[in-house]
C-alpha positions in Angstrom: 0.8 105.0 22.3 -1.2 107.8 22.0 -4.4 108.4 20.0 -6.2 111.3 21.4 -6.3 114.2 24.1 -9.4 115.7 25.3 -10.4 119.0 27.6 -12.5 120.6 28.8 -13.8 122.9 31.0 -17.5 123.6 32.3 -18.9 126.5 33.6 -20.6 124.9 36.9 -23.1 128.3 36.6 -24.3 127.7 33.2 -25.9 123.7 34.6 -27.6 125.1 37.0 -29.2 127.6 34.5 -29.8 124.7 32.5 -30.9 122.8 34.4 -32.8 125.2 36.2 -34.7 126.3 32.8 -35.0 122.6 31.3 -34.9 120.8 34.3 -34.7 116.8 34.7 -35.3 116.7 30.7 -31.6 118.1 30.3 -29.8 115.5 32.9 -31.6 112.4 31.0 -30.0 114.0 28.1 -26.7 113.8 29.3 -26.7 110.9 32.1 -26.6 107.8 31.0 -29.2 105.0 33.2 -26.5 104.5 36.1 -25.9 108.5 36.7 -29.0 109.5 36.4 -29.8 107.5 39.9 -26.4 108.8 41.6 -27.7 112.5 40.2 -31.3 112.1 41.6 -29.5 110.2 44.8 -26.5 113.0 45.2 -29.5 115.9 44.2 -31.9 114.9 47.3 -29.2 115.3 50.5 -27.8 117.8 48.6 -28.9 120.1 45.4 -25.6 121.4 45.2 -23.7 118.2 44.7 -26.0 117.3 42.3 -25.3 120.1 40.0 -21.2 120.2 40.9 -22.1 115.8 39.4 -23.6 116.7 36.3 -20.3 119.5 35.8 -18.1 116.9 36.1 -20.6 113.8 34.0 -20.7 117.0 30.8 -17.5 118.0 31.2 -15.7 114.4 31.1 -18.1 113.7 28.2 -16.8 116.3 26.2 -13.0 115.4 27.5 -13.7 112.1 25.8 -15.6 113.6 23.0 -12.4 115.6 22.0 -10.1 112.8 22.4 -11.5 110.0 20.6 -11.7 113.2 17.4 -16.2 112.2 16.6 -17.7 115.1 19.1 -20.9 114.7 19.7 -21.6 112.3 16.2 -22.1 108.9 16.0 -21.6 107.0 17.7 -20.7 109.1 20.2 -24.0 110.1 22.2 -24.2 111.5 25.6 -25.6 109.0 26.8 -23.9 105.8 25.3 -20.9 107.3 27.5 -20.3 106.5 30.7 -18.3 108.1 33.8 -18.0 105.4 36.4 -15.8 104.5 39.3 -13.9 101.9 40.2 -15.9 100.0 42.6 -15.1 100.0 46.0 -12.4 97.0 47.0 -10.5 97.4 44.0 -6.9 98.4 43.2 -7.2 102.4 42.4 -11.0 102.2 44.3 -12.8 104.8 43.2 -10.8 106.0 40.6 -13.0 107.4 37.4 -13.6 105.8 34.7 -15.0 105.3 30.8 -18.1 103.0 31.1 -19.4 103.1 27.1 -22.5 100.7 25.6 -24.3 100.0 22.6 -22.0 101.2 19.1 -19.7 103.6 20.9 -18.2 100.9 23.0 -18.8 98.4 19.7 -17.0 101.1 17.9 -14.5 101.7 20.5 -13.0 97.6 20.6 -13.0 97.5 16.9 -10.8 100.2 17.2 -8.4 98.9 20.0 -8.7 101.7 22.4 -8.1 101.9 25.6 -9.3 105.3 28.0 -8.0 107.4 30.8 -10.5 109.7 32.2 -9.8 112.7 35.2 -12.8 115.3 36.5 -12.1 118.2 38.9 -14.5 121.1 40.0 -14.5 123.9 42.2 -16.5 126.4 43.3 -17.5 127.8 39.3 -16.0 125.4 37.4 -15.5 121.6 36.7 -13.0 119.9 34.2 -11.6 116.9 32.6 -8.9 115.4 31.1 -8.9 113.0 29.4 -6.3 110.7 27.3 -6.8 107.9 24.6 -4.4 105.3 23.5 -4.1 102.6 21.0 -2.3 99.4 21.7 -0.4 99.9 18.4 
């Protein structure tokens, strides 16, 4: 049964402007440790891909926060919600997935929830859609 649905669209130009204004501090606020490593590697090779990566993660976390009905209040925080991918060699490899940490993971599991996320980006926008379901 569906627990919640969230969607978000993010203007990549705003993310770029925030990065220019605040530098890495902005990324440190939004990204988990794992995401930060990916962002730094992508940005080092292709700066624009780094910006797009950050925008898709921002958008997906916003969509997830809406789907669980908490917005950005505890236990939901930017860094406790990670947008990873299913590892290579497994069915649906490369598909985005939600990986939770700390108190957010405990809360989510206690609710018996499961999340599905989709992300996309185009020239100026990143968009995400998240469906959270319960076993009830």
